[in-house]
PyMOL Python script that loads the backbone (N, CA, C, O; Angstrom):
from pymol import cmd

cmd.read_pdbstr("""\
ATOM      1  N   MET A   1     124.384 114.978 210.382  1.00  0.00           N
ATOM      2  CA  MET A   1     124.554 113.945 209.316  1.00  0.00           C
ATOM      3  C   MET A   1     125.397 114.264 208.146  1.00  0.00           C
ATOM      4  O   MET A   1     126.018 113.302 207.694  1.00  0.00           O
ATOM      5  N   SER A   2     125.577 115.541 207.481  1.00  0.00           N
ATOM      6  CA  SER A   2     126.541 116.152 206.725  1.00  0.00           C
ATOM      7  C   SER A   2     127.679 116.415 207.170  1.00  0.00           C
ATOM      8  O   SER A   2     128.498 116.707 206.298  1.00  0.00           O
ATOM      9  N   GLU A   3     128.179 116.422 208.625  1.00  0.00           N
ATOM     10  CA  GLU A   3     129.314 116.809 209.302  1.00  0.00           C
ATOM     11  C   GLU A   3     130.003 115.331 209.227  1.00  0.00           C
ATOM     12  O   GLU A   3     131.159 115.301 208.807  1.00  0.00           O
ATOM     13  N   LEU A   4     129.197 113.741 209.712  1.00  0.00           N
ATOM     14  CA  LEU A   4     129.642 112.947 209.606  1.00  0.00           C
ATOM     15  C   LEU A   4     130.043 112.694 208.346  1.00  0.00           C
ATOM     16  O   LEU A   4     131.270 112.620 208.284  1.00  0.00           O
ATOM     17  N   ILE A   5     129.458 112.522 207.246  1.00  0.00           N
ATOM     18  CA  ILE A   5     129.619 112.235 206.152  1.00  0.00           C
ATOM     19  C   ILE A   5     130.915 113.144 205.370  1.00  0.00           C
ATOM     20  O   ILE A   5     131.659 112.316 204.845  1.00  0.00           O
ATOM     21  N   LEU A   6     131.511 114.814 205.082  1.00  0.00           N
ATOM     22  CA  LEU A   6     132.037 115.372 205.285  1.00  0.00           C
ATOM     23  C   LEU A   6     133.509 114.591 205.958  1.00  0.00           C
ATOM     24  O   LEU A   6     134.521 114.505 205.263  1.00  0.00           O
ATOM     25  N   GLY A   7     133.465 114.087 207.291  1.00  0.00           N
ATOM     26  CA  GLY A   7     134.686 113.989 208.399  1.00  0.00           C
ATOM     27  C   GLY A   7     134.781 112.936 207.693  1.00  0.00           C
ATOM     28  O   GLY A   7     135.789 113.087 207.003  1.00  0.00           O
ATOM     29  N   LEU A   8     134.060 111.441 207.356  1.00  0.00           N
ATOM     30  CA  LEU A   8     134.017 110.551 206.224  1.00  0.00           C
ATOM     31  C   LEU A   8     134.847 110.364 204.796  1.00  0.00           C
ATOM     32  O   LEU A   8     135.550 109.457 204.351  1.00  0.00           O
ATOM     33  N   THR A   9     134.309 112.027 204.150  1.00  0.00           N
ATOM     34  CA  THR A   9     134.963 112.270 202.884  1.00  0.00           C
ATOM     35  C   THR A   9     136.092 112.335 202.862  1.00  0.00           C
ATOM     36  O   THR A   9     136.734 111.665 202.054  1.00  0.00           O
ATOM     37  N   GLU A  10     136.802 113.332 203.922  1.00  0.00           N
ATOM     38  CA  GLU A  10     138.280 113.883 204.314  1.00  0.00           C
ATOM     39  C   GLU A  10     139.125 112.828 204.403  1.00  0.00           C
ATOM     40  O   GLU A  10     140.086 112.817 203.633  1.00  0.00           O
ATOM     41  N   TYR A  11     138.905 111.485 205.564  1.00  0.00           N
ATOM     42  CA  TYR A  11     139.507 110.561 205.905  1.00  0.00           C
ATOM     43  C   TYR A  11     139.828 109.554 204.956  1.00  0.00           C
ATOM     44  O   TYR A  11     140.973 109.181 204.700  1.00  0.00           O
ATOM     45  N   PHE A  12     138.575 109.043 204.342  1.00  0.00           N
ATOM     46  CA  PHE A  12     138.900 108.037 202.627  1.00  0.00           C
ATOM     47  C   PHE A  12     139.888 108.789 202.187  1.00  0.00           C
ATOM     48  O   PHE A  12     140.988 108.238 202.138  1.00  0.00           O
ATOM     49  N   SER A  13     139.795 110.158 201.771  1.00  0.00           N
ATOM     50  CA  SER A  13     140.794 111.013 200.851  1.00  0.00           C
ATOM     51  C   SER A  13     141.665 110.604 201.423  1.00  0.00           C
ATOM     52  O   SER A  13     141.945 109.450 201.098  1.00  0.00           O
ATOM     53  N   PHE A  14     142.583 111.248 202.560  1.00  0.00           N
ATOM     54  CA  PHE A  14     143.648 110.817 203.347  1.00  0.00           C
ATOM     55  C   PHE A  14     144.364 109.354 203.249  1.00  0.00           C
ATOM     56  O   PHE A  14     145.567 109.152 203.087  1.00  0.00           O
ATOM     57  N   TYR A  15     143.323 108.380 203.388  1.00  0.00           N
ATOM     58  CA  TYR A  15     143.806 107.308 203.932  1.00  0.00           C
ATOM     59  C   TYR A  15     144.349 106.226 202.293  1.00  0.00           C
ATOM     60  O   TYR A  15     145.082 105.243 202.183  1.00  0.00           O
ATOM     61  N   ASP A  16     143.409 107.179 201.094  1.00  0.00           N
ATOM     62  CA  ASP A  16     143.644 106.299 200.044  1.00  0.00           C
ATOM     63  C   ASP A  16     144.801 107.197 198.610  1.00  0.00           C
ATOM     64  O   ASP A  16     145.277 106.755 197.564  1.00  0.00           O
ATOM     65  N   GLN A  17     144.857 108.395 199.190  1.00  0.00           N
ATOM     66  CA  GLN A  17     145.748 109.071 198.670  1.00  0.00           C
ATOM     67  C   GLN A  17     147.102 110.099 199.131  1.00  0.00           C
ATOM     68  O   GLN A  17     147.703 110.828 198.342  1.00  0.00           O
ATOM     69  N   GLU A  18     147.435 109.937 200.744  1.00  0.00           N
ATOM     70  CA  GLU A  18     148.529 110.454 201.258  1.00  0.00           C
ATOM     71  C   GLU A  18     148.965 109.487 202.236  1.00  0.00           C
ATOM     72  O   GLU A  18     150.176 109.279 202.303  1.00  0.00           O
ATOM     73  N   ARG A  19     148.131 108.815 203.062  1.00  0.00           N
ATOM     74  CA  ARG A  19     148.564 107.561 204.144  1.00  0.00           C
ATOM     75  C   ARG A  19     149.729 106.069 203.448  1.00  0.00           C
ATOM     76  O   ARG A  19     149.255 105.243 202.668  1.00  0.00           O
ATOM     77  N   PRO A  20     150.800 106.019 203.790  1.00  0.00           N
ATOM     78  CA  PRO A  20     151.883 104.960 202.957  1.00  0.00           C
ATOM     79  C   PRO A  20     150.995 103.608 203.784  1.00  0.00           C
ATOM     80  O   PRO A  20     150.425 103.772 204.863  1.00  0.00           O
ATOM     81  N   HIS A  21     151.017 102.692 203.262  1.00  0.00           N
ATOM     82  CA  HIS A  21     151.063 101.630 203.965  1.00  0.00           C
ATOM     83  C   HIS A  21     151.743 100.185 203.752  1.00  0.00           C
ATOM     84  O   HIS A  21     151.861  99.456 202.767  1.00  0.00           O
ATOM     85  N   GLN A  22     152.239 100.057 205.447  1.00  0.00           N
ATOM     86  CA  GLN A  22     152.985  99.171 205.152  1.00  0.00           C
ATOM     87  C   GLN A  22     152.878  97.879 204.162  1.00  0.00           C
ATOM     88  O   GLN A  22     153.892  97.624 203.512  1.00  0.00           O
ATOM     89  N   CYS A  23     152.119  97.322 204.048  1.00  0.00           N
ATOM     90  CA  CYS A  23     151.795  96.146 203.013  1.00  0.00           C
ATOM     91  C   CYS A  23     151.642  96.781 201.812  1.00  0.00           C
ATOM     92  O   CYS A  23     151.167  95.985 201.001  1.00  0.00           O
ATOM     93  N   LEU A  24     151.759  97.444 201.520  1.00  0.00           N
ATOM     94  CA  LEU A  24     152.324  98.070 200.109  1.00  0.00           C
ATOM     95  C   LEU A  24     153.130  99.076 199.670  1.00  0.00           C
ATOM     96  O   LEU A  24     152.929 100.118 199.047  1.00  0.00           O
ATOM     97  N   ALA A  25     154.668  98.207 200.411  1.00  0.00           N
ATOM     98  CA  ALA A  25     156.106  98.866 200.187  1.00  0.00           C
ATOM     99  C   ALA A  25     155.946 100.420 200.556  1.00  0.00           C
ATOM    100  O   ALA A  25     156.381 101.346 199.872  1.00  0.00           O
ATOM    101  N   TYR A  26     155.157 100.551 201.911  1.00  0.00           N
ATOM    102  CA  TYR A  26     155.275 102.361 201.978  1.00  0.00           C
ATOM    103  C   TYR A  26     154.687 103.262 200.761  1.00  0.00           C
ATOM    104  O   TYR A  26     155.079 104.345 200.326  1.00  0.00           O
ATOM    105  N   ARG A  27     153.645 102.459 200.382  1.00  0.00           N
ATOM    106  CA  ARG A  27     152.937 103.142 198.867  1.00  0.00           C
ATOM    107  C   ARG A  27     151.742 103.965 199.166  1.00  0.00           C
ATOM    108  O   ARG A  27     151.232 103.510 200.190  1.00  0.00           O
ATOM    109  N   THR A  28     151.122 104.907 198.749  1.00  0.00           N
ATOM    110  CA  THR A  28     149.685 104.627 199.214  1.00  0.00           C
ATOM    111  C   THR A  28     148.662 103.941 198.284  1.00  0.00           C
ATOM    112  O   THR A  28     149.091 104.075 197.138  1.00  0.00           O
ATOM    113  N   PRO A  29     147.463 103.247 198.280  1.00  0.00           N
ATOM    114  CA  PRO A  29     146.573 102.997 197.569  1.00  0.00           C
ATOM    115  C   PRO A  29     146.128 103.739 196.334  1.00  0.00           C
ATOM    116  O   PRO A  29     145.702 103.179 195.324  1.00  0.00           O
ATOM    117  N   ASP A  30     146.254 104.998 196.485  1.00  0.00           N
ATOM    118  CA  ASP A  30     145.965 105.168 194.548  1.00  0.00           C
ATOM    119  C   ASP A  30     147.223 104.919 193.758  1.00  0.00           C
ATOM    120  O   ASP A  30     147.155 104.287 192.704  1.00  0.00           O
ATOM    121  N   GLN A  31     148.403 105.398 194.228  1.00  0.00           N
ATOM    122  CA  GLN A  31     149.682 104.670 193.831  1.00  0.00           C
ATOM    123  C   GLN A  31     149.664 103.470 193.333  1.00  0.00           C
ATOM    124  O   GLN A  31     149.584 103.300 192.116  1.00  0.00           O
ATOM    125  N   VAL A  32     149.724 102.621 194.062  1.00  0.00           N
ATOM    126  CA  VAL A  32     149.445 100.825 194.071  1.00  0.00           C
ATOM    127  C   VAL A  32     148.358 100.635 192.989  1.00  0.00           C
ATOM    128  O   VAL A  32     148.787 100.042 191.999  1.00  0.00           O
ATOM    129  N   TYR A  33     146.890 101.038 192.927  1.00  0.00           N
ATOM    130  CA  TYR A  33     146.218 101.337 191.687  1.00  0.00           C
ATOM    131  C   TYR A  33     146.542 102.129 190.719  1.00  0.00           C
ATOM    132  O   TYR A  33     146.020 101.765 189.666  1.00  0.00           O
ATOM    133  N   MET A  34     146.958 102.733 190.658  1.00  0.00           N
ATOM    134  CA  MET A  34     147.513 103.246 189.055  1.00  0.00           C
ATOM    135  C   MET A  34     148.741 102.909 188.291  1.00  0.00           C
ATOM    136  O   MET A  34     149.022 103.278 187.151  1.00  0.00           O
ATOM    137  N   SER A  35     149.357 102.235 189.003  1.00  0.00           N
ATOM    138  CA  SER A  35     150.538 101.634 188.511  1.00  0.00           C
ATOM    139  C   SER A  35     150.348 100.016 188.262  1.00  0.00           C
ATOM    140  O   SER A  35     151.119  99.351 187.570  1.00  0.00           O
ATOM    141  N   ALA A  36     149.318  99.552 188.869  1.00  0.00           N
ATOM    142  CA  ALA A  36     148.409  98.222 188.765  1.00  0.00           C
ATOM    143  C   ALA A  36     149.330  97.193 189.223  1.00  0.00           C
ATOM    144  O   ALA A  36     149.191  96.090 188.692  1.00  0.00           O
ATOM    145  N   GLN A  37     150.360  97.343 190.211  1.00  0.00           N
ATOM    146  CA  GLN A  37     151.176  96.829 190.875  1.00  0.00           C
ATOM    147  C   GLN A  37     151.167  96.866 192.042  1.00  0.00           C
ATOM    148  O   GLN A  37     151.161  97.966 192.595  1.00  0.00           O
ATOM    149  N   GLY A  38     151.163  95.679 192.793  1.00  0.00           N
ATOM    150  CA  GLY A  38     151.630  95.602 194.560  1.00  0.00           C
ATOM    151  C   GLY A  38     150.248  95.346 195.242  1.00  0.00           C
ATOM    152  O   GLY A  38     149.111  95.715 194.949  1.00  0.00           O
ATOM    153  N   GLY A  39     150.904  94.348 196.566  1.00  0.00           N
ATOM    154  CA  GLY A  39     149.889  93.989 197.126  1.00  0.00           C
ATOM    155  C   GLY A  39     149.947  92.432 196.950  1.00  0.00           C
ATOM    156  O   GLY A  39     149.459  91.704 197.814  1.00  0.00           O
ATOM    157  N   GLY A  40     150.568  91.908 195.789  1.00  0.00           N
ATOM    158  CA  GLY A  40     150.067  90.526 195.462  1.00  0.00           C
ATOM    159  C   GLY A  40     149.118  90.274 194.818  1.00  0.00           C
ATOM    160  O   GLY A  40     148.829  89.086 194.676  1.00  0.00           O
ATOM    161  N   ALA A  41     148.285  91.313 194.190  1.00  0.00           N
ATOM    162  CA  ALA A  41     147.266  90.582 193.723  1.00  0.00           C
ATOM    163  C   ALA A  41     147.131  91.147 192.235  1.00  0.00           C
ATOM    164  O   ALA A  41     147.739  92.205 192.074  1.00  0.00           O
ATOM    165  N   VAL A  42     146.445  90.646 191.096  1.00  0.00           N
ATOM    166  CA  VAL A  42     146.534  90.743 189.892  1.00  0.00           C
ATOM    167  C   VAL A  42     145.381  91.521 189.460  1.00  0.00           C
ATOM    168  O   VAL A  42     144.312  90.946 189.253  1.00  0.00           O
ATOM    169  N   ILE A  43     145.528  93.017 189.278  1.00  0.00           N
ATOM    170  CA  ILE A  43     144.630  94.244 188.668  1.00  0.00           C
ATOM    171  C   ILE A  43     144.277  93.874 187.334  1.00  0.00           C
ATOM    172  O   ILE A  43     145.026  94.062 186.375  1.00  0.00           O
ATOM    173  N   VAL A  44     143.020  93.292 187.253  1.00  0.00           N
ATOM    174  CA  VAL A  44     142.541  92.396 185.616  1.00  0.00           C
ATOM    175  C   VAL A  44     142.166  93.950 184.746  1.00  0.00           C
ATOM    176  O   VAL A  44     141.255  94.689 185.121  1.00  0.00           O
ATOM    177  N   ASP A  45     142.963  94.219 183.666  1.00  0.00           N
ATOM    178  CA  ASP A  45     142.350  95.779 182.617  1.00  0.00           C
ATOM    179  C   ASP A  45     141.546  95.074 181.387  1.00  0.00           C
ATOM    180  O   ASP A  45     141.871  94.798 180.232  1.00  0.00           O
ATOM    181  N   ARG A  46     140.351  94.904 182.147  1.00  0.00           N
ATOM    182  CA  ARG A  46     138.924  94.366 181.127  1.00  0.00           C
ATOM    183  C   ARG A  46     138.650  95.442 180.043  1.00  0.00           C
ATOM    184  O   ARG A  46     137.541  95.421 179.510  1.00  0.00           O
ATOM    185  N   PHE A  47     139.532  96.359 179.676  1.00  0.00           N
ATOM    186  CA  PHE A  47     139.270  97.624 178.829  1.00  0.00           C
ATOM    187  C   PHE A  47     140.616  97.683 178.151  1.00  0.00           C
ATOM    188  O   PHE A  47     140.398  98.397 177.173  1.00  0.00           O
ATOM    189  N   GLY A  48     141.571  97.418 178.132  1.00  0.00           N
ATOM    190  CA  GLY A  48     143.057  97.584 177.466  1.00  0.00           C
ATOM    191  C   GLY A  48     143.370  96.402 176.467  1.00  0.00           C
ATOM    192  O   GLY A  48     142.835  95.331 176.754  1.00  0.00           O
ATOM    193  N   THR A  49     143.910  96.430 175.693  1.00  0.00           N
ATOM    194  CA  THR A  49     143.996  95.725 175.047  1.00  0.00           C
ATOM    195  C   THR A  49     145.428  94.444 174.882  1.00  0.00           C
ATOM    196  O   THR A  49     145.567  93.781 173.854  1.00  0.00           O
ATOM    197  N   GLU A  50     146.362  94.316 176.100  1.00  0.00           N
ATOM    198  CA  GLU A  50     147.026  93.640 176.654  1.00  0.00           C
ATOM    199  C   GLU A  50     146.331  92.885 176.874  1.00  0.00           C
ATOM    200  O   GLU A  50     145.233  93.326 177.215  1.00  0.00           O
ATOM    201  N   GLN A  51     146.479  91.181 176.835  1.00  0.00           N
ATOM    202  CA  GLN A  51     146.436  90.380 177.174  1.00  0.00           C
ATOM    203  C   GLN A  51     146.881  89.204 178.360  1.00  0.00           C
ATOM    204  O   GLN A  51     148.044  88.818 178.243  1.00  0.00           O
ATOM    205  N   LEU A  52     146.316  88.767 179.163  1.00  0.00           N
ATOM    206  CA  LEU A  52     147.113  88.596 180.552  1.00  0.00           C
ATOM    207  C   LEU A  52     147.530  86.991 180.372  1.00  0.00           C
ATOM    208  O   LEU A  52     146.665  86.148 180.137  1.00  0.00           O
ATOM    209  N   SER A  53     149.041  86.629 180.517  1.00  0.00           N
ATOM    210  CA  SER A  53     149.488  85.557 180.249  1.00  0.00           C
ATOM    211  C   SER A  53     148.934  84.400 181.213  1.00  0.00           C
ATOM    212  O   SER A  53     148.155  84.648 182.133  1.00  0.00           O
ATOM    213  N   ALA A  54     149.201  83.671 181.046  1.00  0.00           N
ATOM    214  CA  ALA A  54     148.817  82.243 181.802  1.00  0.00           C
ATOM    215  C   ALA A  54     149.894  82.036 183.481  1.00  0.00           C
ATOM    216  O   ALA A  54     149.636  81.645 184.619  1.00  0.00           O
ATOM    217  N   THR A  55     151.091  82.538 182.793  1.00  0.00           N
ATOM    218  CA  THR A  55     152.109  82.402 183.391  1.00  0.00           C
ATOM    219  C   THR A  55     152.440  83.578 184.282  1.00  0.00           C
ATOM    220  O   THR A  55     153.589  83.842 184.634  1.00  0.00           O
ATOM    221  N   THR A  56     151.106  84.439 184.712  1.00  0.00           N
ATOM    222  CA  THR A  56     151.695  85.336 185.748  1.00  0.00           C
ATOM    223  C   THR A  56     151.458  85.049 187.334  1.00  0.00           C
ATOM    224  O   THR A  56     150.722  84.158 187.758  1.00  0.00           O
ATOM    225  N   SER A  57     152.168  85.911 188.097  1.00  0.00           N
ATOM    226  CA  SER A  57     151.930  85.153 188.717  1.00  0.00           C
ATOM    227  C   SER A  57     151.128  85.805 190.330  1.00  0.00           C
ATOM    228  O   SER A  57     151.307  86.997 190.583  1.00  0.00           O
ATOM    229  N   THR A  58     150.682  85.349 190.851  1.00  0.00           N
ATOM    230  CA  THR A  58     149.420  86.142 191.749  1.00  0.00           C
ATOM    231  C   THR A  58     149.532  86.490 193.102  1.00  0.00           C
ATOM    232  O   THR A  58     148.868  87.095 193.944  1.00  0.00           O
ATOM    233  N   GLY A  59     150.875  85.748 192.996  1.00  0.00           N
ATOM    234  CA  GLY A  59     152.076  85.889 194.743  1.00  0.00           C
ATOM    235  C   GLY A  59     151.452  84.844 195.741  1.00  0.00           C
ATOM    236  O   GLY A  59     151.707  84.772 196.943  1.00  0.00           O
ATOM    237  N   GLN A  60     150.639  84.094 195.069  1.00  0.00           N
ATOM    238  CA  GLN A  60     150.482  82.892 196.068  1.00  0.00           C
ATOM    239  C   GLN A  60     151.816  81.843 195.600  1.00  0.00           C
ATOM    240  O   GLN A  60     152.494  81.771 194.576  1.00  0.00           O
ATOM    241  N   ARG A  61     151.808  81.121 196.845  1.00  0.00           N
ATOM    242  CA  ARG A  61     153.025  80.008 196.747  1.00  0.00           C
ATOM    243  C   ARG A  61     152.735  78.964 196.205  1.00  0.00           C
ATOM    244  O   ARG A  61     153.737  78.286 195.979  1.00  0.00           O
ATOM    245  N   ARG A  62     151.229  78.235 195.690  1.00  0.00           N
ATOM    246  CA  ARG A  62     150.900  77.448 195.098  1.00  0.00           C
ATOM    247  C   ARG A  62     149.608  77.577 194.861  1.00  0.00           C
ATOM    248  O   ARG A  62     149.001  78.122 195.783  1.00  0.00           O
ATOM    249  N   PRO A  63     148.920  77.239 193.869  1.00  0.00           N
ATOM    250  CA  PRO A  63     147.557  77.210 193.982  1.00  0.00           C
ATOM    251  C   PRO A  63     146.464  76.274 194.890  1.00  0.00           C
ATOM    252  O   PRO A  63     146.483  75.114 195.300  1.00  0.00           O
ATOM    253  N   ALA A  64     145.754  77.105 194.959  1.00  0.00           N
ATOM    254  CA  ALA A  64     144.802  76.418 196.444  1.00  0.00           C
ATOM    255  C   ALA A  64     144.144  74.976 195.823  1.00  0.00           C
ATOM    256  O   ALA A  64     143.716  74.178 196.658  1.00  0.00           O
ATOM    257  N   THR A  65     144.087  74.753 194.925  1.00  0.00           N
ATOM    258  CA  THR A  65     143.918  73.466 194.061  1.00  0.00           C
ATOM    259  C   THR A  65     144.651  72.704 194.747  1.00  0.00           C
ATOM    260  O   THR A  65     144.148  71.779 195.385  1.00  0.00           O
ATOM    261  N   GLN A  66     146.015  72.951 194.750  1.00  0.00           N
ATOM    262  CA  GLN A  66     146.614  71.923 194.574  1.00  0.00           C
ATOM    263  C   GLN A  66     146.706  70.906 195.754  1.00  0.00           C
ATOM    264  O   GLN A  66     146.891  71.507 196.812  1.00  0.00           O
ATOM    265  N   GLN A  67     146.644  69.729 195.882  1.00  0.00           N
ATOM    266  CA  GLN A  67     146.773  69.145 197.300  1.00  0.00           C
ATOM    267  C   GLN A  67     148.323  68.717 197.450  1.00  0.00           C
ATOM    268  O   GLN A  67     148.949  68.367 196.450  1.00  0.00           O
ATOM    269  N   ILE A  68     149.072  68.762 199.041  1.00  0.00           N
ATOM    270  CA  ILE A  68     150.395  68.048 199.484  1.00  0.00           C
ATOM    271  C   ILE A  68     150.182  66.697 199.692  1.00  0.00           C
ATOM    272  O   ILE A  68     149.482  66.351 200.645  1.00  0.00           O
ATOM    273  N   GLY A  69     150.722  65.801 198.880  1.00  0.00           N
ATOM    274  CA  GLY A  69     150.873  64.499 199.749  1.00  0.00           C
ATOM    275  C   GLY A  69     149.853  63.510 199.939  1.00  0.00           C
ATOM    276  O   GLY A  69     149.069  63.243 199.028  1.00  0.00           O
ATOM    277  N   ASN A  70     149.806  62.946 201.060  1.00  0.00           N
ATOM    278  CA  ASN A  70     148.703  61.801 200.999  1.00  0.00           C
ATOM    279  C   ASN A  70     148.509  62.744 202.634  1.00  0.00           C
ATOM    280  O   ASN A  70     149.412  62.974 203.439  1.00  0.00           O
ATOM    281  N   THR A  71     147.459  63.034 202.713  1.00  0.00           N
ATOM    282  CA  THR A  71     147.049  63.576 204.532  1.00  0.00           C
ATOM    283  C   THR A  71     146.141  62.529 205.227  1.00  0.00           C
ATOM    284  O   THR A  71     145.798  62.549 206.409  1.00  0.00           O
ATOM    285  N   ALA A  72     145.816  61.624 204.298  1.00  0.00           N
ATOM    286  CA  ALA A  72     145.384  60.442 205.842  1.00  0.00           C
ATOM    287  C   ALA A  72     145.999  59.588 206.304  1.00  0.00           C
ATOM    288  O   ALA A  72     145.559  58.964 207.270  1.00  0.00           O
TER     289      ALA A  72
END
""", "prot")
cmd.dss("prot")
cmd.show_as("cartoon", "prot")
cmd.util.cbc("prot")
cmd.orient("prot")
């Protein structure tokens, strides 16, 4: 079992720190996380002093609650 844990630990380290991801503009997940930008998601800093504005783009084309015309 310890061999499995060791192998998975090495793989996750490689996956997060070394392997570039196409959907992250060929950056690693660690690089995206450290820069707090990428992937279309807003990473909320709950401990910082900066306030998140309401105009911050989430990467969605329109809010999920917005309806398009009459669908009936």
